[in-house]
N, C-alpha and C positions, 0 to 999 in steps of 0.2 A: 592927728593931721591927715592920716590916710583916708578917713571917712569924708573929711572936708574936700580933699582933692577929687575923690570919686564923685561927690555931689556936684562939685563945680564942673567937672567934665560932663556929667549927665545933663546939667543945666545948659551948658554950651551946645551939646548935641540937640537938646530940645529946641533951643532958639534957632539953630541952623535948620532943623527940620521944619519949624514953623515958617521961617523965611522962605524956604524952598517950596513949601505947600502954598504960601501966599503968591509966590511968583507963578506957580503952575495954575492956580486959580485965575489969576489975571490973564494968563495966556489962553486958557479955556474960554474966558469971557470974550476976549478979543476975537478968537476963532469963531465962536458962535455968531457974533455980530457979522463977521465976514461971510459966514455961510448964509445967514439971513439975507444979506445984501446980494450975494451971488444967486440965491434961489429966486429972488424977486427979479433980478435982471434976466435970468434964464427964462422965467415964465413970460416976461414981457417980450423977449426975443422969439420965443416959441409962438406966442400969439401973433406977432408981426409976421413971422414966417407963414403961419396958416393963412392969414389975410392976404399976403402977397401971392401965395400959391393959388388961392381961390380966385383972385383977380387975374392971374396969369391964365388959369383954366377958362375963365369966362371970356377973356379976350381971345383966347385961342379958338373957342367955339364960335365967336363972332367972326373971326377971320375965316374959319372954315366955311361958315355960311355964306360969307361974301364971295369966296372962291367957288362955291357950289360943289364942294367935295366933302366927303365924310371926314370927321376928325379922327386922326389916328393917335394912338398913345404916344406921349413924348418919349424921346430917346433918353433913357435914364442915365446912360453913360455920359451924356453931354450936359446934364444938369449940374449946376455949380453947388447947389445946396440941397440936401435931402432932409425930409421931415423926420424928426425924432419923436413926434407926438403920437 
């Protein structure tokens, strides 16, 4: 009987480890999907930021030309968003 009890305990531990590993695998798969989605959103936001910064700079140059004064560098402390690209 002692061998049967030990075998049953080992089998229970194996099933518990199998279930825990399956849960961890599902969590990893969900996290990788979230990372892929977040990376795509980040890349899109970065592109949008670059386009907006280019537009801002072009418009600033046009304004400077209209005013007949040289364009000075923007005050970085007043910028709401800084480029991470």
